[in-house]
C-alpha positions as CSV (number, residue, x, y, z in Angstrom):
1,X,-21.7,-110.1,14.1
2,X,-22.2,-111.5,17.5
3,X,-24.0,-109.2,20.0
4,X,-24.1,-110.1,23.7
5,X,-27.1,-108.6,25.4
6,X,-26.8,-108.5,29.2
7,X,-30.0,-108.1,31.3
8,X,-28.6,-107.0,34.6
9,X,-31.5,-108.3,36.6
10,X,-32.3,-112.0,37.2
11,X,-35.8,-112.3,35.7
12,X,-35.7,-114.8,32.9
13,X,-38.9,-113.6,31.3
14,X,-37.5,-110.1,31.0
15,X,-34.2,-111.5,29.6
16,X,-36.2,-113.4,26.9
17,X,-38.3,-110.3,26.1
18,X,-35.2,-108.1,25.8
19,X,-33.5,-110.6,23.5
20,X,-36.6,-110.7,21.3
21,X,-36.7,-106.9,21.1
22,X,-33.0,-106.8,20.1
23,X,-33.5,-109.4,17.4
24,X,-36.5,-107.5,16.0
25,X,-34.2,-104.6,15.0
26,X,-31.0,-106.4,14.4
27,X,-29.5,-106.5,10.9
28,X,-29.5,-109.8,9.0
29,X,-26.4,-111.6,10.2
30,X,-26.4,-110.2,13.7
31,X,-26.7,-113.0,16.2
32,X,-28.1,-111.8,19.6
33,X,-27.3,-113.8,22.7
34,X,-29.3,-112.7,25.8
35,X,-27.9,-113.5,29.2
36,X,-28.4,-112.5,32.9
37,X,-26.3,-112.7,36.0
38,X,-26.4,-115.8,38.2
39,X,-27.1,-113.6,41.2
40,X,-28.7,-110.3,42.0
41,X,-32.1,-108.6,42.1
42,X,-35.2,-109.6,40.2
43,X,-35.6,-106.0,39.2
44,X,-33.5,-102.8,39.5
45,X,-35.4,-100.0,41.2
46,X,-32.8,-98.2,43.3
47,X,-29.2,-97.6,44.2
48,X,-28.7,-100.8,46.2
49,X,-30.2,-103.0,43.4
50,X,-28.0,-101.2,40.9
51,X,-24.8,-101.8,42.9
52,X,-25.5,-105.5,43.1
53,X,-26.6,-105.7,39.4
54,X,-23.3,-104.0,38.4
55,X,-21.4,-106.9,40.0
56,X,-23.7,-109.2,38.0
57,X,-22.7,-107.4,34.8
58,X,-19.1,-107.8,35.7
59,X,-19.7,-111.6,36.2
60,X,-21.2,-111.9,32.8
61,X,-18.4,-110.0,31.1
62,X,-15.8,-112.1,32.9
63,X,-17.2,-115.3,31.5
64,X,-18.8,-114.0,28.3
65,X,-19.0,-116.1,25.1
66,X,-17.2,-114.7,22.0
67,X,-18.8,-111.5,20.9
68,X,-18.2,-108.4,18.8
69,X,-20.3,-105.9,20.9
70,X,-22.2,-105.8,24.1
71,X,-25.5,-104.1,25.1
72,X,-26.3,-103.6,28.8
73,X,-30.1,-103.7,28.8
74,X,-31.1,-101.7,31.9
75,X,-31.8,-97.9,31.9
76,X,-29.4,-97.3,34.8
77,X,-26.5,-98.6,32.7
78,X,-25.1,-100.5,35.7
79,X,-21.6,-101.7,35.3
80,X,-21.1,-99.9,32.0
81,X,-17.6,-98.6,32.6
82,X,-16.5,-101.9,34.1
83,X,-17.8,-103.8,31.1
84,X,-15.8,-101.5,28.8
85,X,-12.7,-102.2,30.7
86,X,-13.4,-106.0,30.1
87,X,-14.1,-105.7,26.4
88,X,-12.2,-104.8,23.3
89,X,-15.5,-104.4,21.3
90,X,-18.0,-101.5,21.8
91,X,-20.2,-101.7,24.9
92,X,-23.5,-99.7,24.9
93,X,-25.7,-98.8,27.8
94,X,-29.3,-98.4,26.7
95,X,-29.7,-95.0,28.5
96,X,-26.7,-93.5,26.9
97,X,-27.7,-94.9,23.5
98,X,-31.2,-93.5,23.9
99,X,-30.0,-90.0,24.9
100,X,-27.7,-89.9,21.8
101,X,-30.5,-91.0,19.5
102,X,-33.1,-88.6,20.9
103,X,-30.7,-85.7,20.6
104,X,-30.3,-86.4,16.9
105,X,-34.0,-86.1,16.1
106,X,-35.1,-83.4,18.5
107,X,-33.9,-80.2,20.1
108,X,-35.1,-81.5,23.5
109,X,-36.5,-84.7,24.9
110,X,-38.4,-86.0,27.9
111,X,-37.8,-89.3,29.7
112,X,-40.7,-91.4,30.9
113,X,-39.6,-94.1,33.3
114,X,-40.9,-96.5,35.9
115,X,-40.5,-95.7,39.6
116,X,-40.4,-92.1,40.6
117,X,-37.6,-92.9,43.0
118,X,-35.4,-93.8,40.1
119,X,-35.8,-90.5,38.3
120,X,-32.7,-89.2,40.1
121,X,-30.7,-92.1,38.7
122,X,-31.6,-91.0,35.2
123,X,-30.8,-87.4,36.1
124,X,-27.3,-88.4,37.3
125,X,-26.8,-90.2,34.0
126,X,-27.9,-87.2,32.0
127,X,-25.2,-85.1,33.8
128,X,-22.6,-87.8,33.4
129,X,-23.1,-88.1,29.7
130,X,-23.5,-84.4,29.1
131,X,-27.2,-84.4,28.0
132,X,-28.6,-82.3,30.9
133,X,-29.3,-79.4,28.5
134,X,-31.1,-81.6,26.0
135,X,-33.4,-83.4,28.4
136,X,-36.3,-81.2,29.5
137,X,-37.7,-83.5,32.2
138,X,-37.7,-87.0,33.7
139,X,-41.1,-88.3,34.7
140,X,-41.8,-91.4,36.9
141,X,-45.0,-93.4,36.5
142,X,-44.5,-95.6,39.6
143,X,-45.0,-98.7,37.4
144,X,-42.9,-101.5,39.0
145,X,-40.3,-102.9,36.6
146,X,-41.7,-106.5,36.8
147,X,-45.1,-105.2,35.6
148,X,-43.4,-104.9,32.2
149,X,-41.9,-108.4,32.1
150,X,-44.7,-109.6,29.8
151,X,-44.2,-106.7,27.4
152,X,-46.1,-104.1,29.4
153,X,-49.3,-103.9,27.3
154,X,-51.4,-103.5,30.4
155,X,-49.3,-100.4,31.4
156,X,-49.6,-98.8,27.9
157,X,-52.4,-96.3,28.9
158,X,-50.5,-95.1,31.9
159,X,-47.2,-94.7,30.0
160,X,-49.0,-92.9,27.1
161,X,-50.7,-90.5,29.5
162,X,-47.4,-89.7,31.2
163,X,-45.7,-89.1,27.8
164,X,-48.5,-86.8,26.7
165,X,-48.2,-84.8,29.9
166,X,-44.4,-84.7,29.5
167,X,-44.6,-83.4,25.9
168,X,-46.9,-80.6,26.9
169,X,-45.2,-79.6,30.1
170,X,-41.7,-79.8,28.9
171,X,-42.3,-78.6,25.3
172,X,-40.3,-81.6,24.1
173,X,-40.0,-83.0,20.7
174,X,-39.3,-86.7,21.6
175,X,-39.8,-89.2,24.3
176,X,-37.2,-91.6,25.7
177,X,-38.6,-94.7,27.3
178,X,-36.8,-95.0,30.6
179,X,-36.9,-98.7,31.1
180,X,-35.6,-101.5,28.9
181,X,-38.9,-103.4,29.7
182,X,-40.8,-100.8,27.7
183,X,-39.1,-101.8,24.4
184,X,-42.1,-103.6,23.1
185,X,-44.4,-100.5,23.4
186,X,-42.2,-98.2,21.4
187,X,-43.8,-98.4,18.0
188,X,-47.4,-98.1,19.4
189,X,-46.5,-95.1,21.4
190,X,-44.8,-93.4,18.5
191,X,-47.9,-93.9,16.3
192,X,-50.2,-92.6,19.0
193,X,-48.1,-89.6,20.2
194,X,-46.9,-88.5,16.7
195,X,-43.3,-87.7,17.9
196,X,-40.1,-89.8,17.9
197,X,-40.2,-92.4,20.7
198,X,-36.8,-93.9,21.5
199,X,-36.4,-97.3,23.0
200,X,-32.8,-97.7,24.3
201,X,-32.5,-101.4,23.5
202,X,-33.2,-100.8,19.8
203,X,-31.0,-97.7,19.8
204,X,-28.1,-99.5,21.5
205,X,-28.3,-102.5,19.1
206,X,-28.2,-100.3,16.0
207,X,-25.4,-98.1,17.4
208,X,-23.4,-101.2,18.3
209,X,-23.8,-102.6,14.8
210,X,-22.6,-99.2,13.4
211,X,-19.5,-99.1,15.6
212,X,-18.6,-102.6,14.7
213,X,-19.1,-101.8,11.0
214,X,-16.7,-98.8,11.5
215,X,-14.1,-101.1,13.1
216,X,-14.4,-99.2,16.4
217,X,-14.2,-100.8,19.9
218,X,-13.6,-99.8,23.5
219,X,-10.3,-97.9,23.9
220,X,-7.6,-99.8,25.8
221,X,-5.7,-96.5,26.5
222,X,-6.0,-95.1,30.0
223,X,-9.0,-95.7,32.1
224,X,-10.6,-98.3,29.8
225,X,-7.4,-100.4,29.8
226,X,-7.9,-104.0,30.9
227,X,-8.4,-104.6,34.6
228,X,-5.1,-105.1,36.5
229,X,-4.4,-108.8,37.4
230,X,-5.2,-109.6,41.0
231,X,-6.9,-112.1,43.3
232,X,-10.5,-111.5,44.2
233,X,-11.8,-112.9,47.6
234,X,-14.9,-114.7,48.7
235,X,-17.8,-115.1,46.3
236,X,-16.0,-112.9,43.8
237,X,-13.0,-115.2,43.5
238,X,-13.9,-116.5,40.0
239,X,-14.0,-112.9,38.8
240,X,-10.3,-112.3,39.4
241,X,-7.9,-111.6,36.5
């Protein structure tokens, strides 16, 4: 199958790292193409960044190469609903995928993320997806997203300490890594912490493969029906349908 991975920010090093993380867990025969918008923020660390990044996701969906499934590789899941409108195949956000995976292996999980200011974004998603009763806490580390663009090894001690505190304080059974840039740290953290550690990129890739294998895609009934044909003005003109 062909899997399109969209990094909603514009940092090429992170796009490359996310593509590598996806390929590391992909099944034989899954071809991962990692792309990023032609415009937008270098990292996504707030509502304004996310709004612009969502438009970048829409751009990539509008001109996407042939694909069977899509993964949006940012923990805020920017543009997820819009991408589902634009695709007949399954579209997975890494936050939603991680929450589902964590709920299958624990009765309660904690999220360890980057900037404390983005914790509320994760909390909004937990409510939107219906996981607010399964998540026992969202914890910021105030690690800038771009500090993880090289894999984040230098940030490992800080993330591990935050995860240990979360497990003890929240009485959780699993940790969800709240940034796609933490993907490369997942196995090391799981070995050190002794609990399931869920990276949303890996979870989204495997769920996407499963949905494609089941012959399931984005519903075209109702609110995920294709966008209505219309002109778009200004810089968005090429995105019109």
